[in-house]
C-alpha distance (Angstrom), angle and dihedral (degrees) to the residues before:
residue distance angle dihedral
I1 . . .
L2 3.80 . .
P3 3.85 121.6 .
G4 3.79 109.4 -101.0
W5 3.80 96.8 29.9
R6 3.78 117.8 132.9
I7 3.80 121.7 -142.6
E8 3.78 93.2 -90.9
E9 3.83 93.2 53.7
I10 3.83 90.9 48.9
A11 3.82 90.5 48.3
A12 3.86 90.1 53.0
N13 3.75 89.8 52.1
V14 3.85 93.8 45.9
A15 3.83 90.4 49.7
A16 3.76 90.4 54.4
S17 3.75 95.3 44.5
G18 3.81 99.2 87.3
L19 3.82 94.5 -106.9
G20 3.77 116.7 122.3
V21 3.76 93.4 -111.2
T22 3.75 121.8 113.6
A23 3.80 124.3 -144.9
D24 3.81 89.7 -115.7
E25 3.82 92.5 52.5
F26 3.80 91.8 50.3
I27 3.80 92.6 46.2
N28 3.75 92.2 50.3
A29 3.73 93.0 48.9
A30 3.76 93.2 46.7
V31 3.86 95.7 44.1
S32 3.77 95.2 44.1
P33 3.82 104.4 22.6
S34 3.82 119.9 -169.2
A35 3.74 121.7 -110.2
E36 3.82 88.8 -107.0
L37 3.88 93.3 56.7
L38 3.87 90.5 45.4
S39 3.83 89.5 51.4
I40 3.79 89.3 60.8
L41 3.76 91.4 64.3
A42 3.83 95.1 37.0
I43 3.84 92.9 -153.1
D44 3.76 116.1 144.8
D45 3.83 120.9 -124.3
L46 3.79 94.6 10.6
T47 3.82 110.1 148.0
T48 3.86 102.7 167.8
L49 3.81 133.6 33.1
E50 3.85 92.4 -135.1
G51 3.80 103.6 137.4
F52 3.79 95.6 12.2
L53 3.84 97.9 80.2
F54 3.76 96.4 99.3
P55 3.73 118.4 -136.4
G56 3.77 114.2 -114.7
I57 3.79 147.5 94.0
Y58 3.76 114.5 -67.8
T59 3.84 118.9 -164.1
L60 3.79 114.1 -161.5
P61 3.83 134.7 156.3
R62 3.80 111.8 -97.4
E63 3.75 90.2 -114.4
S64 3.76 90.9 61.8
N65 3.80 115.3 123.6
L66 3.75 132.9 -139.5
E67 3.82 93.4 -95.5
T68 3.77 91.6 54.0
L69 3.84 92.0 49.1
M70 3.78 94.7 47.4
T71 3.76 94.1 45.6
M72 3.82 90.3 51.7
I73 3.77 93.1 50.3
L74 3.83 93.9 48.8
K75 3.81 93.3 45.8
Y76 3.84 86.9 52.7
F77 3.80 88.2 54.1
N78 3.77 91.1 53.0
H79 3.83 91.8 45.7
N80 3.83 91.4 53.5
I81 3.83 99.0 39.2
D82 3.81 94.4 58.4
E83 3.87 129.0 172.4
T84 3.82 92.5 -85.6
I85 3.84 91.1 58.5
R86 3.77 93.0 43.0
L87 3.82 90.0 52.2
G88 3.81 89.6 49.8
F89 3.81 90.1 53.7
E90 3.93 88.9 51.2
R91 3.83 91.5 50.2
Q92 3.87 86.7 54.5
G93 3.84 88.8 50.5
F94 3.81 93.4 -110.7
T95 3.77 130.1 129.2
I96 3.75 114.7 -139.4
V97 3.89 89.9 -101.7
E98 3.84 91.7 51.6
A99 3.87 89.8 47.5
V100 3.79 92.5 51.7
I101 3.81 90.0 46.6
L102 3.80 91.0 53.8
A103 3.75 93.5 42.3
S104 3.83 91.1 51.2
I105 3.79 89.3 54.8
V106 3.81 91.5 46.9
E107 3.81 89.6 49.0
K108 3.80 93.0 54.9
E109 3.84 93.9 41.0
A110 3.85 97.4 51.9
I111 3.72 120.3 83.5
V112 3.80 92.2 -168.2
S113 3.81 131.2 18.6
D114 3.72 95.1 -113.8
E115 3.84 89.7 64.1
K116 3.83 92.2 58.7
P117 3.81 98.6 86.5
L118 3.78 93.9 49.4
I119 3.78 92.2 46.5
A120 3.79 91.1 49.2
S121 3.81 89.6 50.0
V122 3.79 91.4 54.0
F123 3.85 90.4 50.0
F124 3.81 90.9 47.0
N125 3.80 89.5 53.6
R126 3.77 93.3 47.4
L127 3.78 91.5 50.1
E128 3.83 92.0 47.4
N129 3.79 90.9 50.8
N130 3.88 93.5 45.3
M131 3.72 92.3 -115.1
R132 3.78 125.6 145.6
L133 3.75 114.1 -100.5
E134 3.82 91.7 -133.6
T135 3.78 96.1 -164.2
D136 3.85 124.1 159.9
P137 3.89 96.1 -141.2
T138 3.75 91.5 65.5
V139 3.70 90.4 56.0
Q140 3.82 91.2 45.0
F141 3.82 88.6 54.4
A142 3.80 90.6 50.0
L143 3.80 92.5 49.3
G144 3.86 92.6 53.9
F145 3.77 122.8 -167.7
D146 3.79 115.9 9.7
R147 3.76 108.4 -149.0
E148 3.85 92.6 -166.8
T149 3.88 93.5 59.5
Q150 3.86 93.9 25.3
S151 3.88 86.5 -130.1
W152 3.79 138.9 119.8
W153 3.81 87.7 -140.4
K154 3.71 112.0 59.4
S155 3.81 115.3 -158.4
P156 2.90 133.1 -145.6
L157 3.72 100.9 28.5
S158 3.85 120.9 -147.2
L159 3.76 127.2 -133.2
A160 3.81 87.5 -105.6
D161 3.84 89.3 54.9
L162 3.74 90.4 55.8
S163 3.82 89.3 57.5
T164 3.78 93.7 53.2
P165 3.80 108.3 137.4
S166 3.82 106.3 -122.1
E167 3.74 137.0 125.5
F168 3.86 86.3 -125.9
N169 3.85 93.0 58.4
T170 3.76 105.2 104.1
Y171 3.79 93.6 -171.6
L172 3.78 86.9 68.0
N173 3.80 103.6 31.4
Y174 3.75 134.3 55.4
G175 3.80 122.1 -129.8
L176 3.70 129.1 13.0
P177 3.79 122.0 -27.9
P178 3.80 116.4 -107.5
G179 3.81 94.4 -96.0
P180 3.83 147.2 -2.2
I181 3.72 118.0 -65.5
C182 3.84 96.9 -153.0
S183 3.77 143.2 -6.9
P184 3.87 107.7 -76.7
D185 3.79 124.3 -149.9
L186 3.78 118.3 -117.6
């Protein structure tokens, strides 16, 4: 799983991996996770795994099933987002879900990792000052798959795209979008 991938991109990779898991099976499990999978994360009010499929290399036997794969990915998230990190989120006034939402936006906005702290700082300031985040990746997420470019992340965006009605569109809405837009790196 590469940082910045959304569920559909992860699903395509899993389907091509040699495991007996189709892209549709993976998407269904990630978009509407079972109570058992949600219990691994132990996060209240989580309805999708977007943003919580932790980037990394997962080595499984070929006969592994979807449940085994999803369990491994979510346990890896818990392993990496430890108590120290969770307390840091709280000190910033963020729940874990809010922190992952913001991290996912920063992940897609940054071109190189060194830019991430500066980008996060800009977004913290905008949130503190009740400004719109006005960030293209949230619009790209709202637009979904672009058939013309054969990509989930249309670029460049048009002025019409920036007016796309969606609760994910941070050009139109204040605060964080309702959920993560991709899987952010640590």
